[in-house]
TITI-579567 format. One record per residue (C-alpha): residue number from 1; residue in three letters; x, y, z. Coordinates in steps of 0.1 Angstrom, whole numbers. Example, Ala and Ser with C-alpha at 12.3 -4.5 7.8 and 13.67 -1.06 7.14 Angstrom:
<pts>
PT  num  residuo     px     py     pz
PT    1      ALA    123    -45     78
PT    2      SER    137    -11     71
</pts>
This chain:
<pts>
PT  num  residuo     px     py     pz
PT    1      MET   -207    345   -840
PT    2      ARG   -209    307   -840
PT    3      SER   -177    306   -821
PT    4      LEU   -192    324   -790
PT    5      LYS   -191    301   -760
PT    6      ARG   -228    306   -753
PT    7      ASN   -237    292   -788
PT    8      GLN   -217    260   -782
PT    9      THR   -229    226   -771
PT   10      THR   -208    199   -756
PT   11      VAL   -207    170   -781
PT   12      TYR   -190    137   -776
PT   13      TYR   -173    121   -805
PT   14      ALA   -154     89   -813
PT   15      ASN   -131     86   -844
PT   16      LEU   -127     54   -864
PT   17      LEU    -94     37   -856
PT   18      GLU    -95      7   -879
PT   19      GLU   -118    -19   -894
PT   20      LYS   -112    -55   -886
PT   21      GLN   -123    -84   -907
PT   22      ALA   -151   -104   -891
PT   23      LYS   -147   -142   -885
PT   24      ASP   -174   -168   -881
PT   25      GLU   -176   -194   -853
PT   26      ASN   -151   -216   -871
PT   27      GLY   -125   -188   -875
PT   28      TYR   -131   -182   -912
PT   29      LEU   -133   -147   -926
PT   30      THR   -169   -136   -934
PT   31      GLY   -161   -108   -958
PT   32      GLU   -176    -82   -934
PT   33      ASN   -157    -55   -916
PT   34      ILE   -161    -45   -880
PT   35      PRO   -153     -8   -872
PT   36      ILE   -132     -1   -841
PT   37      TYR   -136     34   -826
PT   38      ASP   -114     52   -800
PT   39      GLU   -127     65   -767
PT   40      LYS   -154     92   -766
PT   41      LYS   -140    127   -762
PT   42      PRO   -159    159   -754
PT   43      LEU   -158    190   -777
PT   44      ASP   -176    223   -774
PT   45      ILE   -190    231   -808
PT   46      TYR   -218    250   -825
PT   47      VAL   -247    227   -836
PT   48      SER   -275    241   -857
PT   49      ALA   -311    235   -850
PT   50      ASN   -320    225   -885
PT   51      THR   -305    227   -920
PT   52      GLY   -312    256   -943
PT   53      ASP   -305    268   -978
PT   54      ILE   -272    284   -969
PT   55      SER   -258    252   -953
PT   56      SER   -271    230   -981
PT   57      GLN   -251    251  -1007
PT   58      MET   -220    247   -985
PT   59      PHE   -219    210   -992
PT   60      GLY   -229    211  -1029
PT   61      ASN   -254    185  -1039
PT   62      LEU   -252    166  -1006
PT   63      SER   -287    167   -991
PT   64      ASP   -285    136   -969
PT   65      TYR   -279    154   -936
PT   66      ASP   -301    169   -908
PT   67      ARG   -279    195   -890
PT   68      VAL   -247    214   -893
PT   69      MET   -219    218   -868
PT   70      SER   -192    244   -870
PT   71      VAL   -161    253   -850
PT   72      SER   -134    280   -855
PT   73      ASP   -106    254   -854
PT   74      VAL    -93    242   -888
PT   75      ASN    -75    214   -870
PT   76      CYS   -107    199   -854
PT   77      PRO   -101    162   -848
PT   78      ILE   -136    151   -859
PT   79      ASN   -137    135   -894
PT   80      GLU   -161    119   -918
PT   81      ASP   -160     86   -900
PT   82      SER   -168     99   -866
PT   83      LEU   -197     90   -843
PT   84      LEU   -215    117   -823
PT   85      TRP   -235    120   -791
PT   86      ILE   -256    152   -792
PT   87      GLY   -282    159   -765
PT   88      VAL   -279    124   -751
PT   89      SER   -258    107   -724
PT   90      LYS   -224     96   -736
PT   91      ASP   -233     62   -722
PT   92      ALA   -262     59   -747
PT   93      PRO   -258     47   -782
PT   94      HIS   -246     74   -806
PT   95      ASN   -273     94   -823
PT   96      PHE   -255    112   -852
PT   97      VAL   -228    104   -877
PT   98      VAL   -207    128   -897
PT   99      LYS   -215    128   -935
PT  100      LYS   -192    155   -948
PT  101      LYS   -164    178   -935
PT  102      ALA   -156    211   -951
PT  103      ILE   -125    232   -940
PT  104      SER   -122    268   -948
PT  105      LEU    -96    294   -939
PT  106      ASN   -113    302   -905
PT  107      GLU   -136    274   -896
PT  108      THR   -145    237   -900
PT  109      VAL   -181    228   -909
PT  110      PHE   -197    193   -907
PT  111      ALA   -228    180   -922
PT  112      ILE   -243    155   -898
PT  113      LYS   -271    129   -900
PT  114      GLN   -293    116   -872
PT  115      VAL   -294     78   -869
PT  116      THR   -311     53   -847
PT  117      VAL   -289     27   -831
PT  118      SER   -301     -2   -810
PT  119      GLU   -279    -13   -781
</pts>
C-alpha cells in the first residue's frame, strides 16, 4: 500500500560523493573533512508522519530517528550518507538526514532524522 502513487511525496536527495581534507589560510591540512555532495535529485517516495512501534523494531535498537521512508525499489539510490529535502524548497537548506537503510526482498526502508541547518 505504501507504493501507491497517492501515498508518495516528492523528496529531493543528494548523495555524498567524497570528503576532502580542509586546509587553513596557509594551505596546511586542518584534520577536518569537508563533505562534497552531488546534485539534488527528485524521488517519489512514501514518508511517514511519525515513528511508531513497528518501525522502531525494524531498525533494532536505533531510536535516533523521527520518520520512516519506504519505496518498493530495492535499488533505490539513497544511502546512509544522503541529505534530504522534505516539505521544503529544494533551494532551502536540507532538513533531514538518513540514519539507517534497510533493504528487504520487496522494499527499501530508511530511518530519517530531522535536522536544523543554518545557511
